[in-house]
C-alpha positions in Angstrom: 112.7 177.2 83.7 112.9 175.3 80.8 113.0 178.4 78.1 115.6 180.9 77.5 114.9 184.2 78.8 115.9 187.3 77.0 117.2 190.4 79.0 117.3 194.0 77.3 119.6 196.3 79.3 119.6 199.8 78.9 123.1 200.6 79.1 124.1 204.0 77.9 127.8 202.8 77.5 128.9 204.2 80.9 129.4 200.8 82.5 132.8 200.3 80.8 133.9 203.7 82.3 132.4 202.9 85.6 134.2 199.8 85.7 137.5 201.5 84.8 137.0 204.0 87.7 136.1 201.7 90.2 138.9 199.4 89.6 141.4 202.4 89.8 139.6 203.2 93.2 140.2 199.8 94.4 143.9 199.6 93.4 144.5 203.0 94.9 143.0 201.4 98.5 145.0 198.4 98.2 142.3 195.9 97.3 142.2 193.1 94.8 139.6 194.6 92.1 138.8 191.3 90.8 137.6 189.7 94.2 136.0 192.8 95.3 134.1 193.0 91.9 133.4 189.8 91.9 132.2 189.8 95.7 129.7 193.1 94.7 128.4 191.2 91.7 127.5 187.9 93.2 126.1 189.4 96.3 124.9 193.0 95.5 126.3 194.3 98.5 127.9 197.7 97.9 130.4 197.3 100.7 132.6 195.1 98.5 133.3 198.5 96.7 135.4 201.5 98.3 133.6 204.5 98.8 137.3 206.1 97.6 136.6 208.5 95.0 133.1 207.9 95.0 133.6 204.2 93.5 130.7 202.9 95.4 128.2 205.6 94.4 129.4 205.1 91.0 129.2 201.3 90.7 125.7 201.6 91.9 124.3 203.9 88.8 124.3 200.8 86.9 122.3 197.8 87.3 124.5 194.7 88.3 123.0 192.9 84.8 124.5 195.7 83.0 128.0 195.4 84.8 127.8 191.8 83.9 126.7 192.3 80.5 129.8 194.5 79.9 132.3 192.5 81.3 131.2 189.3 79.1 130.9 191.6 75.9 134.3 193.0 76.6 136.0 189.4 77.4 134.0 187.7 74.1 135.2 191.0 71.9 139.1 190.1 73.0 138.4 186.6 72.0 138.1 187.8 68.0 
């Protein structure tokens, strides 16, 4: 693949809120949220996300691409 691909996300702005809620649920259950979220994003396996407070259901509402897009956007915005 020699060409840059352009992806278009149909993120309705809820990815940030869902990530916050899932983060909270993972902390509530005593998990390392960074490790669990990275595991989910890399594998796509929802088992990395607790079902506590409907976190697993919530995170599956957003495509993994949309979640990664939100994470990168937030990180890059924090550099300014």
